[in-house]
PyMOL Python script that loads the backbone (N, CA, C, O; Angstrom):
from pymol import cmd

cmd.read_pdbstr("""\
ATOM      1  N   MET A   1       9.385   6.294   8.903  1.00  0.00           N
ATOM      2  CA  MET A   1      10.226   5.211   8.455  1.00  0.00           C
ATOM      3  C   MET A   1       9.585   4.567   7.226  1.00  0.00           C
ATOM      4  O   MET A   1       8.388   4.281   7.215  1.00  0.00           O
ATOM      5  N   THR A   2      10.382   4.349   6.215  1.00  0.00           N
ATOM      6  CA  THR A   2       9.898   3.718   4.986  1.00  0.00           C
ATOM      7  C   THR A   2       9.708   2.221   5.202  1.00  0.00           C
ATOM      8  O   THR A   2      10.510   1.571   5.873  1.00  0.00           O
ATOM      9  N   ALA A   3       8.641   1.686   4.628  1.00  0.00           N
ATOM     10  CA  ALA A   3       8.330   0.268   4.761  1.00  0.00           C
ATOM     11  C   ALA A   3       7.638  -0.218   3.489  1.00  0.00           C
ATOM     12  O   ALA A   3       7.391   0.562   2.568  1.00  0.00           O
ATOM     13  N   TRP A   4       7.330  -1.511   3.449  1.00  0.00           N
ATOM     14  CA  TRP A   4       6.604  -2.117   2.335  1.00  0.00           C
ATOM     15  C   TRP A   4       5.314  -2.728   2.869  1.00  0.00           C
ATOM     16  O   TRP A   4       5.336  -3.507   3.822  1.00  0.00           O
ATOM     17  N   LEU A   5       4.196  -2.372   2.253  1.00  0.00           N
ATOM     18  CA  LEU A   5       2.885  -2.870   2.641  1.00  0.00           C
ATOM     19  C   LEU A   5       2.457  -3.959   1.659  1.00  0.00           C
ATOM     20  O   LEU A   5       2.469  -3.753   0.446  1.00  0.00           O
ATOM     21  N   LYS A   6       2.080  -5.114   2.195  1.00  0.00           N
ATOM     22  CA  LYS A   6       1.617  -6.207   1.347  1.00  0.00           C
ATOM     23  C   LYS A   6       0.298  -5.833   0.677  1.00  0.00           C
ATOM     24  O   LYS A   6      -0.584  -5.247   1.304  1.00  0.00           O
ATOM     25  N   CYS A   7       0.175  -6.176  -0.599  1.00  0.00           N
ATOM     26  CA  CYS A   7      -1.040  -5.870  -1.360  1.00  0.00           C
ATOM     27  C   CYS A   7      -1.041  -6.721  -2.625  1.00  0.00           C
ATOM     28  O   CYS A   7      -0.108  -7.488  -2.857  1.00  0.00           O
ATOM     29  N   ASP A   8      -2.066  -6.592  -3.430  1.00  0.00           N
ATOM     30  CA  ASP A   8      -2.118  -7.278  -4.718  1.00  0.00           C
ATOM     31  C   ASP A   8      -1.642  -6.302  -5.787  1.00  0.00           C
ATOM     32  O   ASP A   8      -2.146  -5.184  -5.893  1.00  0.00           O
ATOM     33  N   ILE A   9      -0.669  -6.737  -6.571  1.00  0.00           N
ATOM     34  CA  ILE A   9      -0.088  -5.918  -7.631  1.00  0.00           C
ATOM     35  C   ILE A   9      -0.363  -6.590  -8.968  1.00  0.00           C
ATOM     36  O   ILE A   9      -0.155  -7.793  -9.121  1.00  0.00           O
ATOM     37  N   SER A  10      -0.832  -5.809  -9.933  1.00  0.00           N
ATOM     38  CA  SER A  10      -0.992  -6.320 -11.302  1.00  0.00           C
ATOM     39  C   SER A  10      -0.604  -5.208 -12.274  1.00  0.00           C
ATOM     40  O   SER A  10      -0.462  -4.049 -11.883  1.00  0.00           O
ATOM     41  N   LYS A  11      -0.438  -5.570 -13.525  1.00  0.00           N
ATOM     42  CA  LYS A  11      -0.054  -4.587 -14.549  1.00  0.00           C
ATOM     43  C   LYS A  11      -1.116  -3.506 -14.667  1.00  0.00           C
ATOM     44  O   LYS A  11      -2.314  -3.773 -14.571  1.00  0.00           O
ATOM     45  N   GLY A  12      -0.654  -2.286 -14.876  1.00  0.00           N
ATOM     46  CA  GLY A  12      -1.558  -1.162 -15.083  1.00  0.00           C
ATOM     47  C   GLY A  12      -1.815  -0.940 -16.561  1.00  0.00           C
ATOM     48  O   GLY A  12      -1.557  -1.817 -17.384  1.00  0.00           O
ATOM     49  N   MET A  13      -2.324   0.234 -16.892  1.00  0.00           N
ATOM     50  CA  MET A  13      -2.641   0.557 -18.280  1.00  0.00           C
ATOM     51  C   MET A  13      -1.399   0.911 -19.094  1.00  0.00           C
ATOM     52  O   MET A  13      -1.393   0.747 -20.314  1.00  0.00           O
ATOM     53  N   PHE A  14      -0.361   1.388 -18.439  1.00  0.00           N
ATOM     54  CA  PHE A  14       0.860   1.808 -19.117  1.00  0.00           C
ATOM     55  C   PHE A  14       2.024   0.913 -18.708  1.00  0.00           C
ATOM     56  O   PHE A  14       1.970   0.292 -17.646  1.00  0.00           O
ATOM     57  N   PRO A  15       3.074   0.831 -19.521  1.00  0.00           N
ATOM     58  CA  PRO A  15       4.189  -0.075 -19.239  1.00  0.00           C
ATOM     59  C   PRO A  15       4.892   0.171 -17.904  1.00  0.00           C
ATOM     60  O   PRO A  15       5.396  -0.776 -17.300  1.00  0.00           O
ATOM     61  N   ASP A  16       4.939   1.409 -17.433  1.00  0.00           N
ATOM     62  CA  ASP A  16       5.642   1.725 -16.197  1.00  0.00           C
ATOM     63  C   ASP A  16       4.681   1.938 -15.020  1.00  0.00           C
ATOM     64  O   ASP A  16       5.002   2.660 -14.077  1.00  0.00           O
ATOM     65  N   GLU A  17       3.503   1.306 -15.081  1.00  0.00           N
ATOM     66  CA  GLU A  17       2.457   1.519 -14.082  1.00  0.00           C
ATOM     67  C   GLU A  17       1.897   0.187 -13.604  1.00  0.00           C
ATOM     68  O   GLU A  17       1.840  -0.786 -14.357  1.00  0.00           O
ATOM     69  N   PHE A  18       1.488   0.159 -12.348  1.00  0.00           N
ATOM     70  CA  PHE A  18       0.874  -1.028 -11.767  1.00  0.00           C
ATOM     71  C   PHE A  18      -0.448  -0.658 -11.105  1.00  0.00           C
ATOM     72  O   PHE A  18      -0.639   0.474 -10.660  1.00  0.00           O
ATOM     73  N   THR A  19      -1.358  -1.630 -11.046  1.00  0.00           N
ATOM     74  CA  THR A  19      -2.593  -1.496 -10.295  1.00  0.00           C
ATOM     75  C   THR A  19      -2.343  -2.087  -8.917  1.00  0.00           C
ATOM     76  O   THR A  19      -1.819  -3.195  -8.796  1.00  0.00           O
ATOM     77  N   VAL A  20      -2.716  -1.353  -7.882  1.00  0.00           N
ATOM     78  CA  VAL A  20      -2.508  -1.791  -6.504  1.00  0.00           C
ATOM     79  C   VAL A  20      -3.867  -1.959  -5.836  1.00  0.00           C
ATOM     80  O   VAL A  20      -4.726  -1.083  -5.940  1.00  0.00           O
ATOM     81  N   GLN A  21      -4.063  -3.088  -5.146  1.00  0.00           N
ATOM     82  CA  GLN A  21      -5.273  -3.313  -4.359  1.00  0.00           C
ATOM     83  C   GLN A  21      -4.862  -3.743  -2.963  1.00  0.00           C
ATOM     84  O   GLN A  21      -4.098  -4.692  -2.789  1.00  0.00           O
ATOM     85  N   ILE A  22      -5.380  -3.029  -1.970  1.00  0.00           N
ATOM     86  CA  ILE A  22      -5.121  -3.373  -0.582  1.00  0.00           C
ATOM     87  C   ILE A  22      -6.387  -4.029  -0.057  1.00  0.00           C
ATOM     88  O   ILE A  22      -7.404  -3.366   0.149  1.00  0.00           O
ATOM     89  N   LYS A  23      -6.316  -5.350   0.160  1.00  0.00           N
ATOM     90  CA  LYS A  23      -7.495  -6.117   0.580  1.00  0.00           C
ATOM     91  C   LYS A  23      -7.496  -6.286   2.093  1.00  0.00           C
ATOM     92  O   LYS A  23      -6.579  -5.833   2.779  1.00  0.00           O
ATOM     93  N   GLY A  24      -8.520  -6.933   2.600  1.00  0.00           N
ATOM     94  CA  GLY A  24      -8.626  -7.145   4.030  1.00  0.00           C
ATOM     95  C   GLY A  24      -9.177  -5.920   4.746  1.00  0.00           C
ATOM     96  O   GLY A  24      -9.154  -5.845   5.975  1.00  0.00           O
ATOM     97  N   ARG A  25      -9.663  -4.977   3.982  1.00  0.00           N
ATOM     98  CA  ARG A  25     -10.247  -3.749   4.518  1.00  0.00           C
ATOM     99  C   ARG A  25     -11.606  -3.555   3.855  1.00  0.00           C
ATOM    100  O   ARG A  25     -11.862  -4.093   2.777  1.00  0.00           O
ATOM    101  N   THR A  26     -12.454  -2.802   4.488  1.00  0.00           N
ATOM    102  CA  THR A  26     -13.718  -2.430   3.879  1.00  0.00           C
ATOM    103  C   THR A  26     -13.742  -0.919   3.773  1.00  0.00           C
ATOM    104  O   THR A  26     -13.733  -0.249   4.806  1.00  0.00           O
ATOM    105  N   PRO A  27     -13.770  -0.362   2.606  1.00  0.00           N
ATOM    106  CA  PRO A  27     -13.725  -1.044   1.309  1.00  0.00           C
ATOM    107  C   PRO A  27     -12.296  -1.448   0.949  1.00  0.00           C
ATOM    108  O   PRO A  27     -11.329  -1.002   1.566  1.00  0.00           O
ATOM    109  N   ILE A  28     -12.193  -2.308  -0.071  1.00  0.00           N
ATOM    110  CA  ILE A  28     -10.884  -2.599  -0.654  1.00  0.00           C
ATOM    111  C   ILE A  28     -10.380  -1.299  -1.246  1.00  0.00           C
ATOM    112  O   ILE A  28     -11.135  -0.579  -1.899  1.00  0.00           O
ATOM    113  N   LEU A  29      -9.106  -0.989  -1.024  1.00  0.00           N
ATOM    114  CA  LEU A  29      -8.539   0.249  -1.555  1.00  0.00           C
ATOM    115  C   LEU A  29      -7.764  -0.047  -2.825  1.00  0.00           C
ATOM    116  O   LEU A  29      -7.084  -1.069  -2.911  1.00  0.00           O
ATOM    117  N   SER A  30      -7.857   0.833  -3.812  1.00  0.00           N
ATOM    118  CA  SER A  30      -7.159   0.604  -5.074  1.00  0.00           C
ATOM    119  C   SER A  30      -6.666   1.915  -5.666  1.00  0.00           C
ATOM    120  O   SER A  30      -7.249   2.978  -5.452  1.00  0.00           O
ATOM    121  N   PHE A  31      -5.570   1.807  -6.420  1.00  0.00           N
ATOM    122  CA  PHE A  31      -5.006   2.964  -7.118  1.00  0.00           C
ATOM    123  C   PHE A  31      -3.956   2.484  -8.107  1.00  0.00           C
ATOM    124  O   PHE A  31      -3.523   1.333  -8.054  1.00  0.00           O
ATOM    125  N   PHE A  32      -3.549   3.367  -9.005  1.00  0.00           N
ATOM    126  CA  PHE A  32      -2.448   3.093  -9.925  1.00  0.00           C
ATOM    127  C   PHE A  32      -1.184   3.697  -9.336  1.00  0.00           C
ATOM    128  O   PHE A  32      -1.224   4.772  -8.738  1.00  0.00           O
ATOM    129  N   ALA A  33      -0.056   3.002  -9.504  1.00  0.00           N
ATOM    130  CA  ALA A  33       1.209   3.489  -8.955  1.00  0.00           C
ATOM    131  C   ALA A  33       2.330   3.299  -9.970  1.00  0.00           C
ATOM    132  O   ALA A  33       2.350   2.301 -10.690  1.00  0.00           O
ATOM    133  N   PRO A  34       3.263   4.249 -10.036  1.00  0.00           N
ATOM    134  CA  PRO A  34       4.415   4.082 -10.929  1.00  0.00           C
ATOM    135  C   PRO A  34       5.311   2.950 -10.438  1.00  0.00           C
ATOM    136  O   PRO A  34       5.313   2.618  -9.253  1.00  0.00           O
ATOM    137  N   SER A  35       6.056   2.375 -11.337  1.00  0.00           N
ATOM    138  CA  SER A  35       6.856   1.191 -11.034  1.00  0.00           C
ATOM    139  C   SER A  35       7.872   1.392  -9.917  1.00  0.00           C
ATOM    140  O   SER A  35       8.215   0.430  -9.231  1.00  0.00           O
ATOM    141  N   GLU A  36       8.368   2.622  -9.713  1.00  0.00           N
ATOM    142  CA  GLU A  36       9.371   2.840  -8.666  1.00  0.00           C
ATOM    143  C   GLU A  36       8.787   2.739  -7.254  1.00  0.00           C
ATOM    144  O   GLU A  36       9.544   2.712  -6.283  1.00  0.00           O
ATOM    145  N   LEU A  37       7.465   2.681  -7.119  1.00  0.00           N
ATOM    146  CA  LEU A  37       6.840   2.585  -5.795  1.00  0.00           C
ATOM    147  C   LEU A  37       6.413   1.170  -5.426  1.00  0.00           C
ATOM    148  O   LEU A  37       5.955   0.941  -4.307  1.00  0.00           O
ATOM    149  N   VAL A  38       6.554   0.218  -6.347  1.00  0.00           N
ATOM    150  CA  VAL A  38       6.068  -1.136  -6.081  1.00  0.00           C
ATOM    151  C   VAL A  38       7.175  -2.173  -6.193  1.00  0.00           C
ATOM    152  O   VAL A  38       8.193  -1.964  -6.852  1.00  0.00           O
ATOM    153  N   ARG A  39       6.943  -3.281  -5.538  1.00  0.00           N
ATOM    154  CA  ARG A  39       7.762  -4.485  -5.673  1.00  0.00           C
ATOM    155  C   ARG A  39       6.826  -5.579  -6.190  1.00  0.00           C
ATOM    156  O   ARG A  39       6.237  -6.315  -5.399  1.00  0.00           O
ATOM    157  N   PRO A  40       6.689  -5.688  -7.502  1.00  0.00           N
ATOM    158  CA  PRO A  40       5.716  -6.645  -8.031  1.00  0.00           C
ATOM    159  C   PRO A  40       6.023  -8.095  -7.673  1.00  0.00           C
ATOM    160  O   PRO A  40       5.099  -8.896  -7.532  1.00  0.00           O
ATOM    161  N   THR A  41       7.288  -8.448  -7.524  1.00  0.00           N
ATOM    162  CA  THR A  41       7.635  -9.834  -7.185  1.00  0.00           C
ATOM    163  C   THR A  41       7.320 -10.163  -5.733  1.00  0.00           C
ATOM    164  O   THR A  41       7.207 -11.337  -5.382  1.00  0.00           O
ATOM    165  N   LYS A  42       7.176  -9.159  -4.890  1.00  0.00           N
ATOM    166  CA  LYS A  42       6.856  -9.368  -3.476  1.00  0.00           C
ATOM    167  C   LYS A  42       5.439  -8.909  -3.144  1.00  0.00           C
ATOM    168  O   LYS A  42       5.014  -8.991  -1.992  1.00  0.00           O
ATOM    169  N   ASP A  43       4.705  -8.425  -4.149  1.00  0.00           N
ATOM    170  CA  ASP A  43       3.345  -7.898  -3.938  1.00  0.00           C
ATOM    171  C   ASP A  43       3.331  -6.890  -2.794  1.00  0.00           C
ATOM    172  O   ASP A  43       2.678  -7.095  -1.771  1.00  0.00           O
ATOM    173  N   ALA A  44       4.069  -5.794  -2.990  1.00  0.00           N
ATOM    174  CA  ALA A  44       4.154  -4.776  -1.940  1.00  0.00           C
ATOM    175  C   ALA A  44       4.276  -3.376  -2.548  1.00  0.00           C
ATOM    176  O   ALA A  44       4.809  -3.195  -3.643  1.00  0.00           O
ATOM    177  N   ILE A  45       3.768  -2.403  -1.806  1.00  0.00           N
ATOM    178  CA  ILE A  45       3.847  -0.985  -2.181  1.00  0.00           C
ATOM    179  C   ILE A  45       4.620  -0.244  -1.087  1.00  0.00           C
ATOM    180  O   ILE A  45       4.478  -0.549   0.098  1.00  0.00           O
ATOM    181  N   ARG A  46       5.426   0.712  -1.487  1.00  0.00           N
ATOM    182  CA  ARG A  46       6.180   1.497  -0.511  1.00  0.00           C
ATOM    183  C   ARG A  46       5.220   2.413   0.259  1.00  0.00           C
ATOM    184  O   ARG A  46       4.281   2.970  -0.310  1.00  0.00           O
ATOM    185  N   CYS A  47       5.473   2.554   1.548  1.00  0.00           N
ATOM    186  CA  CYS A  47       4.659   3.418   2.399  1.00  0.00           C
ATOM    187  C   CYS A  47       5.531   3.994   3.511  1.00  0.00           C
ATOM    188  O   CYS A  47       6.700   3.631   3.645  1.00  0.00           O
ATOM    189  N   GLU A  48       4.969   4.873   4.286  1.00  0.00           N
ATOM    190  CA  GLU A  48       5.665   5.456   5.443  1.00  0.00           C
ATOM    191  C   GLU A  48       4.906   5.069   6.710  1.00  0.00           C
ATOM    192  O   GLU A  48       3.693   5.263   6.799  1.00  0.00           O
ATOM    193  N   ILE A  49       5.628   4.521   7.689  1.00  0.00           N
ATOM    194  CA  ILE A  49       5.008   4.160   8.959  1.00  0.00           C
ATOM    195  C   ILE A  49       4.873   5.415   9.824  1.00  0.00           C
ATOM    196  O   ILE A  49       5.824   6.177   9.994  1.00  0.00           O
ATOM    197  N   VAL A  50       3.672   5.608  10.362  1.00  0.00           N
ATOM    198  CA  VAL A  50       3.412   6.723  11.260  1.00  0.00           C
ATOM    199  C   VAL A  50       3.470   6.243  12.707  1.00  0.00           C
ATOM    200  O   VAL A  50       4.093   6.878  13.558  1.00  0.00           O
ATOM    201  N   GLN A  51       2.807   5.103  12.976  1.00  0.00           N
ATOM    202  CA  GLN A  51       2.714   4.599  14.337  1.00  0.00           C
ATOM    203  C   GLN A  51       2.386   3.114  14.316  1.00  0.00           C
ATOM    204  O   GLN A  51       1.672   2.636  13.435  1.00  0.00           O
ATOM    205  N   THR A  52       2.917   2.388  15.302  1.00  0.00           N
ATOM    206  CA  THR A  52       2.571   0.987  15.492  1.00  0.00           C
ATOM    207  C   THR A  52       2.130   0.803  16.935  1.00  0.00           C
ATOM    208  O   THR A  52       2.836   1.186  17.868  1.00  0.00           O
ATOM    209  N   GLU A  53       0.937   0.203  17.107  1.00  0.00           N
ATOM    210  CA  GLU A  53       0.397   0.034  18.453  1.00  0.00           C
ATOM    211  C   GLU A  53      -0.627  -1.099  18.470  1.00  0.00           C
ATOM    212  O   GLU A  53      -1.530  -1.147  17.635  1.00  0.00           O
ATOM    213  N   ASN A  54      -0.477  -1.997  19.418  1.00  0.00           N
ATOM    214  CA  ASN A  54      -1.450  -3.086  19.631  1.00  0.00           C
ATOM    215  C   ASN A  54      -1.735  -3.893  18.373  1.00  0.00           C
ATOM    216  O   ASN A  54      -2.891  -4.220  18.102  1.00  0.00           O
ATOM    217  N   GLY A  55      -0.712  -4.219  17.605  1.00  0.00           N
ATOM    218  CA  GLY A  55      -0.891  -5.048  16.418  1.00  0.00           C
ATOM    219  C   GLY A  55      -1.421  -4.319  15.201  1.00  0.00           C
ATOM    220  O   GLY A  55      -1.706  -4.946  14.181  1.00  0.00           O
ATOM    221  N   THR A  56      -1.558  -2.996  15.292  1.00  0.00           N
ATOM    222  CA  THR A  56      -2.030  -2.190  14.174  1.00  0.00           C
ATOM    223  C   THR A  56      -0.977  -1.143  13.828  1.00  0.00           C
ATOM    224  O   THR A  56      -0.406  -0.504  14.712  1.00  0.00           O
ATOM    225  N   THR A  57      -0.734  -0.981  12.551  1.00  0.00           N
ATOM    226  CA  THR A  57       0.225   0.013  12.088  1.00  0.00           C
ATOM    227  C   THR A  57      -0.498   1.046  11.241  1.00  0.00           C
ATOM    228  O   THR A  57      -1.266   0.701  10.342  1.00  0.00           O
ATOM    229  N   THR A  58      -0.249   2.302  11.530  1.00  0.00           N
ATOM    230  CA  THR A  58      -0.788   3.403  10.737  1.00  0.00           C
ATOM    231  C   THR A  58       0.269   3.778   9.710  1.00  0.00           C
ATOM    232  O   THR A  58       1.412   4.068  10.064  1.00  0.00           O
ATOM    233  N   VAL A  59      -0.116   3.771   8.431  1.00  0.00           N
ATOM    234  CA  VAL A  59       0.819   4.081   7.356  1.00  0.00           C
ATOM    235  C   VAL A  59       0.256   5.189   6.466  1.00  0.00           C
ATOM    236  O   VAL A  59      -0.951   5.428   6.421  1.00  0.00           O
ATOM    237  N   VAL A  60       1.165   5.851   5.767  1.00  0.00           N
ATOM    238  CA  VAL A  60       0.787   6.826   4.748  1.00  0.00           C
ATOM    239  C   VAL A  60       1.127   6.211   3.400  1.00  0.00           C
ATOM    240  O   VAL A  60       2.285   5.891   3.130  1.00  0.00           O
ATOM    241  N   LEU A  61       0.126   6.047   2.563  1.00  0.00           N
ATOM    242  CA  LEU A  61       0.329   5.496   1.224  1.00  0.00           C
ATOM    243  C   LEU A  61       0.955   6.561   0.325  1.00  0.00           C
ATOM    244  O   LEU A  61       0.775   7.753   0.574  1.00  0.00           O
ATOM    245  N   PRO A  62       1.682   6.157  -0.709  1.00  0.00           N
ATOM    246  CA  PRO A  62       2.294   7.141  -1.603  1.00  0.00           C
ATOM    247  C   PRO A  62       1.292   7.848  -2.509  1.00  0.00           C
ATOM    248  O   PRO A  62       1.573   8.924  -3.037  1.00  0.00           O
ATOM    249  N   ILE A  63       0.119   7.237  -2.685  1.00  0.00           N
ATOM    250  CA  ILE A  63      -0.916   7.767  -3.574  1.00  0.00           C
ATOM    251  C   ILE A  63      -2.265   7.589  -2.884  1.00  0.00           C
ATOM    252  O   ILE A  63      -2.490   6.582  -2.213  1.00  0.00           O
ATOM    253  N   ARG A  64      -3.159   8.557  -3.044  1.00  0.00           N
ATOM    254  CA  ARG A  64      -4.480   8.462  -2.434  1.00  0.00           C
ATOM    255  C   ARG A  64      -5.329   7.423  -3.159  1.00  0.00           C
ATOM    256  O   ARG A  64      -5.454   7.472  -4.382  1.00  0.00           O
ATOM    257  N   PRO A  65      -5.912   6.483  -2.417  1.00  0.00           N
ATOM    258  CA  PRO A  65      -6.801   5.499  -3.030  1.00  0.00           C
ATOM    259  C   PRO A  65      -8.064   6.170  -3.568  1.00  0.00           C
ATOM    260  O   PRO A  65      -8.476   7.225  -3.084  1.00  0.00           O
ATOM    261  N   TYR A  66      -8.665   5.547  -4.567  1.00  0.00           N
ATOM    262  CA  TYR A  66      -9.893   6.086  -5.152  1.00  0.00           C
ATOM    263  C   TYR A  66     -11.055   6.060  -4.167  1.00  0.00           C
ATOM    264  O   TYR A  66     -11.960   6.889  -4.260  1.00  0.00           O
ATOM    265  N   GLU A  67     -11.043   5.121  -3.225  1.00  0.00           N
ATOM    266  CA  GLU A  67     -12.190   4.896  -2.358  1.00  0.00           C
ATOM    267  C   GLU A  67     -12.255   5.798  -1.118  1.00  0.00           C
ATOM    268  O   GLU A  67     -13.252   5.772  -0.397  1.00  0.00           O
ATOM    269  N   GLN A  68     -11.213   6.591  -0.862  1.00  0.00           N
ATOM    270  CA  GLN A  68     -11.253   7.464   0.315  1.00  0.00           C
ATOM    271  C   GLN A  68     -10.443   8.736   0.080  1.00  0.00           C
ATOM    272  O   GLN A  68      -9.631   8.808  -0.843  1.00  0.00           O
ATOM    273  N   ALA A  69     -10.673   9.730   0.921  1.00  0.00           N
ATOM    274  CA  ALA A  69     -10.056  11.044   0.735  1.00  0.00           C
ATOM    275  C   ALA A  69      -8.665  11.159   1.345  1.00  0.00           C
ATOM    276  O   ALA A  69      -7.965  12.140   1.096  1.00  0.00           O
ATOM    277  N   SER A  70      -8.253  10.179   2.135  1.00  0.00           N
ATOM    278  CA  SER A  70      -6.972  10.262   2.837  1.00  0.00           C
ATOM    279  C   SER A  70      -6.008   9.169   2.376  1.00  0.00           C
ATOM    280  O   SER A  70      -6.425   8.087   1.963  1.00  0.00           O
ATOM    281  N   ARG A  71      -4.715   9.472   2.454  1.00  0.00           N
ATOM    282  CA  ARG A  71      -3.680   8.475   2.168  1.00  0.00           C
ATOM    283  C   ARG A  71      -3.287   7.705   3.423  1.00  0.00           C
ATOM    284  O   ARG A  71      -2.518   6.746   3.342  1.00  0.00           O
ATOM    285  N   VAL A  72      -3.804   8.112   4.586  1.00  0.00           N
ATOM    286  CA  VAL A  72      -3.470   7.479   5.862  1.00  0.00           C
ATOM    287  C   VAL A  72      -4.450   6.339   6.130  1.00  0.00           C
ATOM    288  O   VAL A  72      -5.665   6.536   6.103  1.00  0.00           O
ATOM    289  N   ILE A  73      -3.908   5.134   6.392  1.00  0.00           N
ATOM    290  CA  ILE A  73      -4.749   3.977   6.690  1.00  0.00           C
ATOM    291  C   ILE A  73      -4.133   3.191   7.839  1.00  0.00           C
ATOM    292  O   ILE A  73      -2.958   3.356   8.164  1.00  0.00           O
ATOM    293  N   GLN A  74      -4.943   2.337   8.445  1.00  0.00           N
ATOM    294  CA  GLN A  74      -4.466   1.425   9.470  1.00  0.00           C
ATOM    295  C   GLN A  74      -4.542   0.015   8.924  1.00  0.00           C
ATOM    296  O   GLN A  74      -5.528  -0.374   8.298  1.00  0.00           O
ATOM    297  N   VAL A  75      -3.481  -0.749   9.170  1.00  0.00           N
ATOM    298  CA  VAL A  75      -3.402  -2.118   8.684  1.00  0.00           C
ATOM    299  C   VAL A  75      -2.821  -2.992   9.791  1.00  0.00           C
ATOM    300  O   VAL A  75      -2.179  -2.479  10.707  1.00  0.00           O
ATOM    301  N   PRO A  76      -3.040  -4.319   9.718  1.00  0.00           N
ATOM    302  CA  PRO A  76      -2.389  -5.195  10.687  1.00  0.00           C
ATOM    303  C   PRO A  76      -0.864  -5.074  10.547  1.00  0.00           C
ATOM    304  O   PRO A  76      -0.341  -4.986   9.437  1.00  0.00           O
ATOM    305  N   THR A  77      -0.180  -5.072  11.658  1.00  0.00           N
ATOM    306  CA  THR A  77       1.281  -4.943  11.654  1.00  0.00           C
ATOM    307  C   THR A  77       1.937  -6.064  10.852  1.00  0.00           C
ATOM    308  O   THR A  77       3.015  -5.868  10.291  1.00  0.00           O
ATOM    309  N   THR A  78       1.314  -7.221  10.791  1.00  0.00           N
ATOM    310  CA  THR A  78       1.872  -8.342  10.042  1.00  0.00           C
ATOM    311  C   THR A  78       1.911  -8.090   8.534  1.00  0.00           C
ATOM    312  O   THR A  78       2.600  -8.802   7.804  1.00  0.00           O
ATOM    313  N   GLU A  79       1.168  -7.072   8.060  1.00  0.00           N
ATOM    314  CA  GLU A  79       1.135  -6.747   6.635  1.00  0.00           C
ATOM    315  C   GLU A  79       2.216  -5.757   6.227  1.00  0.00           C
ATOM    316  O   GLU A  79       2.323  -5.413   5.050  1.00  0.00           O
ATOM    317  N   VAL A  80       3.024  -5.290   7.186  1.00  0.00           N
ATOM    318  CA  VAL A  80       4.040  -4.267   6.922  1.00  0.00           C
ATOM    319  C   VAL A  80       5.432  -4.843   7.172  1.00  0.00           C
ATOM    320  O   VAL A  80       5.676  -5.488   8.192  1.00  0.00           O
ATOM    321  N   GLU A  81       6.341  -4.601   6.225  1.00  0.00           N
ATOM    322  CA  GLU A  81       7.722  -5.056   6.344  1.00  0.00           C
ATOM    323  C   GLU A  81       8.647  -3.847   6.249  1.00  0.00           C
ATOM    324  O   GLU A  81       8.531  -3.042   5.325  1.00  0.00           O
ATOM    325  N   SER A  82       9.555  -3.723   7.195  1.00  0.00           N
ATOM    326  CA  SER A  82      10.496  -2.594   7.173  1.00  0.00           C
ATOM    327  C   SER A  82      11.343  -2.631   5.910  1.00  0.00           C
ATOM    328  O   SER A  82      11.706  -3.700   5.418  1.00  0.00           O
ATOM    329  N   ALA A  83      11.646  -1.460   5.399  1.00  0.00           N
ATOM    330  CA  ALA A  83      12.447  -1.368   4.162  1.00  0.00           C
ATOM    331  C   ALA A  83      13.921  -1.527   4.466  1.00  0.00           C
ATOM    332  O   ALA A  83      14.748  -1.479   3.556  1.00  0.00           O
TER     333      ALA A  83
END
""", "prot")
cmd.dss("prot")
cmd.show_as("cartoon", "prot")
cmd.util.cbc("prot")
cmd.orient("prot")
């Protein structure tokens, strides 16, 4: 299921690109994303929900963060909004 993950969004290096930072995790995850994957006014990135259990949601990010080898992360369920 497609959803929106709360994060910090700022302008990227190119006009159609944004910098994404997912905080509240160790390490902070970051990557560049094309404009069609972000909602800059809501500070959110599109993701896919894999599972929700005990207040934690497992999501697949659209782009692999620089800080880890996988696009799959776990976040608090309160940080995810259904699309």
